[in-house]
C-alpha positions as CSV (number, residue, x, y, z in Angstrom):
1,X,-24.9,-20.7,9.4
2,X,-24.1,-17.1,10.0
3,X,-20.6,-17.1,8.5
4,X,-20.5,-17.8,4.7
5,X,-17.6,-18.4,2.5
6,X,-18.7,-15.3,0.5
7,X,-18.5,-13.2,3.6
8,X,-15.0,-14.5,4.4
9,X,-13.9,-13.8,0.9
10,X,-15.1,-10.2,1.2
11,X,-13.4,-9.9,4.6
12,X,-10.1,-11.2,3.1
13,X,-10.3,-8.8,0.1
14,X,-11.0,-5.8,2.3
15,X,-8.0,-6.6,4.5
16,X,-5.6,-7.3,1.7
17,X,-6.7,-4.4,-0.4
18,X,-7.1,-1.9,2.4
19,X,-10.5,-0.4,1.5
20,X,-14.0,-1.3,0.4
21,X,-13.4,0.4,-3.0
22,X,-10.3,-1.6,-3.8
23,X,-11.8,-4.8,-2.5
24,X,-14.9,-4.3,-4.7
25,X,-12.7,-3.8,-7.7
26,X,-10.8,-7.0,-7.0
27,X,-14.0,-9.0,-6.6
28,X,-15.8,-7.2,-9.5
29,X,-18.6,-6.0,-7.3
30,X,-19.8,-2.6,-6.1
31,X,-18.6,-1.2,-2.7
32,X,-22.1,-0.9,-1.4
33,X,-22.6,-4.6,-1.8
34,X,-19.5,-5.3,0.3
35,X,-20.5,-2.8,2.9
36,X,-24.0,-4.3,3.2
37,X,-22.5,-7.8,3.5
38,X,-20.2,-6.8,6.3
39,X,-22.9,-4.9,8.2
40,X,-25.1,-7.9,8.0
41,X,-22.4,-10.2,9.3
42,X,-21.6,-7.8,12.2
43,X,-25.3,-7.7,13.1
44,X,-25.6,-11.5,13.0
45,X,-22.5,-12.1,15.1
46,X,-23.1,-9.1,17.4
47,X,-19.5,-7.9,17.1
48,X,-17.7,-5.0,15.3
49,X,-15.3,-6.3,12.6
50,X,-13.8,-3.0,11.6
51,X,-12.5,0.2,13.3
52,X,-13.1,3.6,11.7
53,X,-9.8,5.0,10.4
54,X,-10.3,7.4,7.6
55,X,-10.7,5.7,4.3
56,X,-8.8,2.6,5.4
57,X,-10.7,-0.4,6.7
58,X,-8.9,-1.7,9.9
59,X,-9.9,-4.9,11.5
60,X,-10.8,-5.1,15.1
61,X,-9.3,-7.9,17.3
62,X,-12.5,-9.9,16.7
63,X,-12.3,-9.3,12.9
64,X,-8.7,-10.3,12.8
65,X,-9.5,-13.6,14.6
66,X,-12.3,-14.3,12.2
67,X,-10.2,-13.6,9.2
68,X,-7.1,-15.6,10.3
69,X,-9.2,-18.7,11.0
70,X,-11.5,-18.0,8.0
71,X,-8.6,-18.0,5.6
72,X,-8.0,-21.7,6.4
73,X,-11.6,-22.4,5.3
74,X,-11.2,-20.3,2.1
75,X,-8.1,-22.3,1.2
76,X,-9.8,-25.6,2.0
77,X,-12.8,-24.6,-0.2
78,X,-10.6,-23.5,-3.1
79,X,-8.6,-26.8,-2.8
80,X,-11.9,-28.8,-2.7
81,X,-13.1,-27.0,-5.9
82,X,-9.9,-27.7,-7.7
83,X,-9.8,-31.3,-6.4
84,X,-13.3,-31.9,-7.8
85,X,-12.4,-30.6,-11.2
86,X,-9.1,-32.5,-11.2
87,X,-10.9,-35.7,-10.5
88,X,-13.2,-35.0,-13.5
89,X,-10.7,-33.6,-16.0
90,X,-7.3,-33.5,-14.5
91,X,-7.2,-29.7,-15.1
92,X,-7.4,-27.4,-12.1
93,X,-10.2,-24.9,-11.8
94,X,-7.6,-22.2,-10.9
95,X,-3.8,-22.2,-10.7
96,X,-2.1,-19.5,-8.6
97,X,1.4,-18.4,-9.7
98,X,3.5,-16.2,-7.4
99,X,6.5,-14.3,-9.0
100,X,9.2,-12.6,-7.1
101,X,9.3,-8.8,-7.7
102,X,12.8,-9.0,-8.9
103,X,11.5,-10.5,-12.2
104,X,9.6,-8.1,-14.4
105,X,6.1,-9.5,-14.6
106,X,5.7,-8.8,-18.3
107,X,8.4,-11.4,-19.1
108,X,5.9,-14.1,-18.0
109,X,3.1,-12.9,-20.3
110,X,4.1,-14.8,-23.4
111,X,4.1,-18.0,-21.4
112,X,0.6,-17.2,-20.1
113,X,-0.6,-16.5,-23.6
114,X,0.7,-19.9,-24.8
115,X,-1.3,-21.6,-22.0
116,X,-4.5,-19.6,-22.8
117,X,-4.1,-20.4,-26.5
118,X,-4.4,-24.1,-25.8
119,X,-7.8,-23.6,-24.2
120,X,-7.5,-25.8,-21.1
121,X,-10.0,-23.7,-19.2
122,X,-7.9,-23.3,-16.0
123,X,-8.1,-19.8,-14.5
124,X,-4.7,-18.3,-13.7
125,X,-4.1,-16.0,-10.7
126,X,-0.8,-14.1,-10.8
127,X,0.6,-12.4,-7.8
128,X,3.9,-10.6,-7.1
129,X,5.8,-11.3,-3.8
130,X,8.8,-9.8,-2.1
131,X,11.8,-11.6,-0.3
132,X,10.3,-14.5,1.6
133,X,6.8,-13.9,0.2
134,X,7.0,-16.5,-2.6
135,X,8.0,-19.2,-0.1
136,X,5.2,-18.0,2.2
137,X,2.6,-18.0,-0.6
138,X,3.5,-21.6,-1.4
139,X,3.5,-22.9,2.2
140,X,0.2,-21.3,3.1
141,X,-1.6,-22.3,-0.1
142,X,-1.8,-18.9,-1.7
143,X,0.3,-20.1,-4.6
144,X,0.6,-23.5,-6.4
145,X,3.7,-22.5,-8.3
146,X,6.4,-19.9,-7.5
147,X,8.9,-18.4,-9.9
148,X,12.0,-16.7,-8.7
149,X,11.8,-17.5,-5.0
150,X,15.1,-16.2,-3.6
151,X,17.4,-17.6,-1.0
152,X,17.0,-20.6,1.1
153,X,13.9,-22.7,1.2
154,X,12.0,-22.6,4.5
155,X,12.4,-25.5,6.9
156,X,9.1,-27.1,6.0
157,X,8.4,-30.3,4.2
158,X,6.3,-30.9,1.1
159,X,8.1,-28.5,-1.3
160,X,9.9,-29.4,-4.5
161,X,12.4,-27.0,-6.1
162,X,14.7,-26.6,-9.0
163,X,17.1,-23.7,-9.8
164,X,16.0,-20.9,-12.0
165,X,19.1,-18.7,-12.0
166,X,21.0,-16.3,-9.8
167,X,20.6,-12.7,-8.8
168,X,23.4,-10.2,-8.2
169,X,22.1,-6.8,-7.2
170,X,23.9,-3.5,-7.8
171,X,24.4,-0.8,-5.1
172,X,23.0,2.5,-6.3
173,X,22.0,6.0,-5.1
174,X,21.1,9.4,-6.4
175,X,23.9,11.4,-8.0
176,X,23.7,14.1,-5.3
177,X,23.6,11.7,-2.3
178,X,26.4,12.3,0.2
179,X,27.7,8.7,-0.2
180,X,28.3,9.4,-3.9
181,X,31.5,11.3,-3.0
182,X,32.9,8.8,-0.5
183,X,36.0,7.0,-1.9
184,X,35.3,3.4,-3.1
185,X,34.9,0.8,-1.9
186,X,32.5,2.3,0.7
187,X,33.1,0.8,4.1
188,X,30.2,-0.6,6.2
189,X,30.6,1.9,9.0
190,X,30.1,4.7,6.5
191,X,27.2,3.1,4.8
192,X,25.4,2.5,8.1
193,X,25.2,6.3,8.6
194,X,22.7,6.7,5.8
195,X,19.1,5.5,5.3
196,X,18.6,2.4,3.2
197,X,15.6,1.9,0.9
198,X,14.5,-1.8,1.3
199,X,11.7,-4.0,0.1
200,X,8.9,-4.9,2.6
201,X,8.6,-8.7,2.9
202,X,5.1,-9.9,1.8
203,X,5.1,-13.0,4.0
204,X,2.0,-13.5,6.1
205,X,2.9,-16.5,8.3
206,X,6.7,-17.2,7.8
207,X,9.2,-14.9,9.5
208,X,9.8,-11.8,7.4
209,X,13.2,-11.5,5.7
210,X,15.3,-8.4,5.2
211,X,18.0,-7.8,2.6
212,X,20.7,-5.2,2.4
213,X,20.2,-3.6,5.8
214,X,22.9,-3.2,8.4
215,X,22.3,-3.4,12.1
216,X,21.0,-0.1,13.4
217,X,20.6,1.4,9.9
218,X,17.6,3.6,9.3
219,X,15.3,2.1,6.6
220,X,12.5,3.2,4.3
221,X,10.4,0.2,3.3
222,X,8.7,0.2,-0.1
223,X,6.4,-2.4,-1.8
224,X,8.3,-3.2,-5.0
225,X,11.4,-2.7,-7.1
226,X,10.0,0.2,-9.1
227,X,9.1,2.1,-5.9
228,X,12.6,1.3,-4.6
229,X,14.3,2.8,-7.6
230,X,12.1,5.9,-7.5
231,X,12.8,6.4,-3.8
232,X,16.5,6.1,-4.3
233,X,16.4,8.5,-7.3
234,X,14.6,11.0,-5.1
235,X,17.5,10.9,-2.6
236,X,15.5,9.2,0.2
237,X,18.1,6.5,0.7
238,X,20.5,4.0,-0.9
239,X,20.2,0.4,-1.7
240,X,20.6,-2.5,-4.2
241,X,18.7,-2.9,-7.4
242,X,18.7,-5.5,-10.2
243,X,20.9,-4.7,-13.2
244,X,18.1,-4.5,-15.7
245,X,16.5,-1.7,-13.6
246,X,19.9,0.0,-12.8
247,X,20.8,0.2,-16.5
248,X,17.7,2.2,-17.2
249,X,18.0,4.6,-14.2
250,X,21.7,5.2,-14.7
251,X,21.2,5.9,-18.4
252,X,18.6,8.5,-17.5
253,X,21.0,10.1,-15.0
254,X,18.7,9.4,-12.0
255,X,21.1,6.9,-10.3
256,X,24.8,6.2,-10.0
257,X,26.5,2.9,-9.0
258,X,29.1,2.5,-6.3
259,X,31.1,-0.5,-4.9
260,X,31.0,-1.6,-1.3
261,X,33.8,-2.9,0.8
262,X,31.5,-5.7,1.8
263,X,29.4,-6.4,-1.3
264,X,26.3,-8.6,-1.4
265,X,26.9,-12.0,-2.9
266,X,24.8,-13.7,-5.5
267,X,21.4,-15.1,-4.4
268,X,20.0,-18.3,-6.0
269,X,16.5,-18.1,-7.4
270,X,14.2,-21.1,-7.5
271,X,11.1,-22.5,-9.2
272,X,9.1,-24.3,-6.4
273,X,5.8,-26.2,-6.1
274,X,4.1,-28.8,-3.9
275,X,4.5,-32.3,-5.2
276,X,1.2,-33.3,-3.7
277,X,-0.5,-31.0,-6.2
278,X,-1.2,-33.3,-9.2
279,X,-3.0,-31.0,-11.6
280,X,-2.3,-30.9,-15.3
281,X,-2.0,-27.1,-15.4
282,X,0.8,-27.2,-12.9
283,X,2.5,-30.0,-14.8
284,X,2.1,-27.9,-18.0
285,X,3.9,-24.9,-16.5
286,X,6.6,-27.1,-14.9
287,X,7.3,-28.7,-18.3
288,X,7.4,-25.3,-20.0
289,X,9.8,-23.9,-17.4
290,X,12.3,-26.6,-18.3
291,X,13.1,-24.6,-21.4
292,X,16.5,-23.1,-20.8
293,X,15.8,-20.1,-23.2
294,X,12.6,-19.3,-21.4
295,X,14.4,-19.3,-18.0
296,X,17.1,-17.1,-19.4
297,X,14.5,-14.7,-20.7
298,X,12.9,-14.5,-17.3
299,X,16.2,-13.8,-15.5
300,X,18.0,-11.6,-18.1
301,X,19.6,-8.7,-16.4
302,X,19.5,-10.2,-12.9
303,X,23.2,-11.2,-12.8
């Protein structure tokens, strides 16, 4: 067989990481090994999988087709591996946890350490998602458990949820931004004149979501909350940030807060998983996340 799971895994890593070097770091291999594997695959298939575009590795149409269909095989292989181990021990080979970027990742580390200390042997994979990305990660099999998935659950079956908390973002801008002198509350028509800094949704298959963007408003899309705060502090645009991040930036004099005539309402955050996943590691985390103090620690400064 010309197409191996290893080759598909390399192809996926190069696409998601954007370069051979970054993909090699993620897979703990050297870039030359990845380059050789892709050249070998191209030669065996008789097609080009990548276009030349500086240092970035851009998939051709043929490469994109191979990857999109190949990801189904990778997910199936991973699930098969986990299923075999669950049959033998009840503990998954790997548990993937997706966390929404509004929650500081380090707040989850004490819980991960508790799990490791018990020595169950399950590998953990942690990813950070934006907007609908947590829901997308769960529905596409990229995550077994999501923490902080915001807004409404997608219209797909096979998902269980419970509330984690709520999020109420604060509208901010750089002290020297023109909107900082507009009388409050700032009306929508005035806000629409200026660029918004917004998060880029990390969904791959579900429809991408947007937040805090008015119709016709210019937007700068950034990958995470820290980048968003930095872009707003640089005067590149305005937008909403979580209170825990706002407090730090306002105290440092990099941002100021303003009220809007049409403020954003609170957004519910969810813990979600697939009930069909019967592994003991998932059950361990779901039980741990029933602790009210832990959930409060995860969501502190979000409302």
